[in-house]
C-alpha positions as CSV (number, residue, x, y, z in Angstrom):
1,M,-6.2,71.2,-52.1
2,D,-9.6,69.8,-52.6
3,G,-11.7,68.5,-49.6
4,G,-12.9,65.4,-51.4
5,G,-10.0,63.1,-51.0
6,G,-7.1,65.5,-51.4
7,V,-4.0,65.5,-49.3
8,D,-4.8,68.1,-46.6
9,G,-4.0,67.3,-43.0
10,R,-7.5,66.0,-42.0
11,D,-7.6,63.4,-44.9
12,L,-4.1,62.2,-44.1
13,L,-5.0,61.6,-40.4
14,R,-8.2,59.9,-41.3
15,D,-6.4,57.6,-43.8
16,E,-3.6,56.8,-41.4
17,S,-6.0,55.7,-38.7
18,L,-7.2,53.0,-41.1
19,L,-3.7,51.7,-41.7
20,E,-2.6,48.5,-39.9
21,E,0.5,48.7,-37.8
22,G,3.6,48.4,-40.0
23,E,1.6,48.9,-43.2
24,D,3.3,51.0,-45.8
25,A,1.8,54.4,-46.4
26,A,2.2,53.9,-50.2
27,A,0.0,50.8,-50.0
28,S,-2.9,53.0,-48.7
29,V,-3.0,55.0,-52.0
30,G,-5.2,53.3,-54.5
31,T,-3.3,51.8,-57.4
32,G,-5.9,53.2,-59.8
33,E,-5.3,56.8,-58.6
34,T,-2.6,58.8,-60.3
35,L,-0.9,61.4,-58.1
36,S,0.2,64.8,-59.4
37,Q,3.9,65.7,-59.0
38,Q,3.0,68.1,-56.2
39,E,1.1,65.5,-54.3
40,R,4.0,63.0,-54.6
41,E,6.4,65.6,-53.3
42,E,4.2,66.4,-50.3
43,L,3.8,62.7,-49.5
44,R,7.6,62.3,-49.7
45,K,8.2,65.2,-47.4
46,E,5.6,63.8,-45.0
47,L,7.2,60.4,-45.2
48,A,10.6,61.9,-44.4
49,K,9.2,63.9,-41.5
50,V,7.4,60.8,-40.0
51,E,10.6,58.7,-40.3
52,E,12.7,61.5,-38.6
53,E,10.1,61.6,-35.7
54,I,10.3,57.9,-35.3
55,Q,14.0,58.1,-35.2
56,T,13.9,60.9,-32.6
57,L,11.4,59.0,-30.5
58,S,13.6,55.9,-30.6
59,Q,16.6,57.9,-29.4
60,V,14.5,59.5,-26.6
61,L,13.2,56.1,-25.5
62,A,16.8,54.7,-25.5
63,A,18.0,57.7,-23.3
64,K,15.0,57.2,-21.0
65,E,15.8,53.5,-20.6
66,K,19.4,54.2,-19.9
67,R,18.4,56.8,-17.2
68,L,16.1,54.2,-15.7
69,A,18.9,51.6,-15.5
70,D,21.2,54.3,-13.9
71,I,18.6,55.2,-11.3
72,K,17.9,51.5,-10.5
73,R,21.7,50.9,-10.2
74,Q,22.0,53.8,-7.8
75,L,19.1,52.6,-5.7
76,G,20.6,49.1,-5.6
77,V,17.6,47.5,-7.5
78,S,18.8,44.4,-9.4
79,S,17.0,42.4,-12.0
80,L,16.6,39.6,-9.5
81,Q,14.9,42.0,-7.1
82,E,12.6,43.2,-9.8
83,L,11.8,39.6,-10.8
84,R,11.0,38.8,-7.1
85,Q,8.8,41.9,-6.9
86,N,7.0,41.0,-10.1
87,L,6.4,37.4,-8.9
88,S,5.2,38.6,-5.5
89,E,2.7,40.9,-7.1
90,A,1.6,38.2,-9.5
91,W,1.2,35.8,-6.6
92,Q,-0.9,38.4,-4.7
93,D,-3.1,38.8,-7.8
94,V,-3.6,35.0,-8.0
95,T,-4.4,34.7,-4.3
96,A,-7.0,37.4,-4.6
97,T,-9.0,35.6,-7.3
98,T,-12.3,33.9,-6.4
99,A,-11.1,30.6,-8.0
100,Y,-8.0,30.5,-5.8
101,K,-10.0,31.3,-2.7
102,R,-12.6,28.6,-3.4
103,T,-9.9,26.0,-4.2
104,S,-8.0,26.9,-1.0
105,E,-11.2,26.5,1.1
106,T,-11.9,23.2,-0.5
107,L,-8.4,21.9,0.1
108,S,-8.5,23.1,3.7
109,Q,-11.8,21.3,4.3
110,A,-10.4,18.2,2.7
111,G,-7.3,18.4,4.8
112,Q,-9.3,18.7,8.0
113,K,-11.5,15.7,7.0
114,A,-8.4,13.7,6.2
115,S,-6.8,14.6,9.5
116,A,-9.9,13.6,11.3
117,A,-10.0,10.3,9.4
118,F,-6.4,9.5,10.2
119,S,-6.9,10.4,13.8
120,S,-9.9,8.0,14.1
121,V,-8.0,5.3,12.3
122,G,-5.1,5.8,14.7
123,S,-7.5,5.6,17.7
124,V,-9.0,2.3,16.2
125,I,-5.5,0.8,15.7
126,T,-4.4,1.8,19.3
127,K,-7.6,0.2,20.6
128,K,-7.1,-3.0,18.7
129,L,-3.5,-3.2,19.8
130,E,-4.6,-2.8,23.4
131,D,-7.2,-5.5,22.9
132,V,-4.6,-7.8,21.5
133,R,-2.2,-7.2,24.3
134,N,-4.9,-7.8,26.8
135,S,-6.1,-11.0,25.1
136,P,-5.6,-14.4,26.7
137,T,-3.4,-15.6,23.7
138,F,-1.0,-12.7,24.1
139,K,-0.9,-13.1,27.9
140,S,0.0,-16.8,27.4
141,F,2.7,-16.0,24.8
142,E,4.1,-13.3,27.2
143,E,4.2,-15.8,30.0
144,K,6.0,-18.4,27.8
145,V,8.6,-15.8,26.9
146,E,9.1,-14.9,30.5
147,T,9.6,-18.5,31.4
148,L,12.1,-19.0,28.6
149,K,13.9,-15.9,29.7
150,S,14.2,-17.1,33.3
151,K,15.5,-20.5,32.1
152,V,18.1,-19.0,29.6
153,G,19.3,-15.9,31.4
154,G,18.1,-16.2,34.9
155,P,15.7,-13.8,36.6
156,K,16.6,-10.1,36.3
157,P,15.5,-7.6,38.9
158,G,12.6,-5.4,37.8
159,G,11.4,-7.8,35.1
160,G,12.2,-6.1,31.8
161,D,10.1,-5.4,28.8
162,F,9.4,-7.6,25.8
163,G,12.2,-6.2,23.7
164,E,14.8,-6.8,26.3
165,V,13.5,-10.4,26.7
166,L,13.9,-11.0,22.9
167,N,17.4,-9.5,22.9
168,S,18.6,-11.4,25.9
169,T,17.3,-14.6,24.5
170,A,18.9,-14.0,21.1
171,N,22.2,-13.2,22.8
172,A,22.1,-16.2,25.1
173,S,21.4,-18.7,22.3
174,A,23.9,-17.4,19.8
175,P,27.4,-19.1,19.8
176,P,30.4,-16.8,20.4
177,P,32.1,-15.8,17.2
178,E,35.2,-17.7,16.3
179,P,38.4,-15.7,15.6
180,V,39.5,-15.7,12.0
181,P,43.1,-17.0,11.5
182,E,45.3,-14.5,9.8
183,Q,46.4,-15.6,6.3
184,P,50.0,-15.0,5.2
185,R,50.2,-12.5,2.5
186,E,51.9,-13.3,-0.8
187,G,55.3,-11.8,-1.3
188,Q,56.2,-11.9,2.4
């Protein structure tokens, strides 16, 4: 065959490398070219050979995939375990990125600052509540409640705290519940 565009092995390989995946080999032959009967026969043989190789490779791949599934089953590896492993590896890849590390550091710093702010706000509130409790107004109110308590419930040994005073005052001033008369049922 001629070396200037003939159908020898080197030209076929060079032409095939230019084909897109899935493109028909017949489409690579120019429509203006006319092939001799011998060239057409060689192309048909080559086509049959490539199709047979593709079928063989597909069968080999299917057998390898079946063997892989058998080995995994024997090892007790399930699809769920594979998914977990893949997710774990993906998470490790994500955490190794610079962007993740920067974001994590920023969020950590923000959390520390927020924690410090909440702590200082809590301290301020505690201080203010102590100031209110020690104020003359609160002391006067507390004395009035104690006086009311002693008038209503009498003195209790040990004093008691503010919550006990409120509960005892509420219980002392509430009237006892009246019993509800039983209604006769219809049909009796």
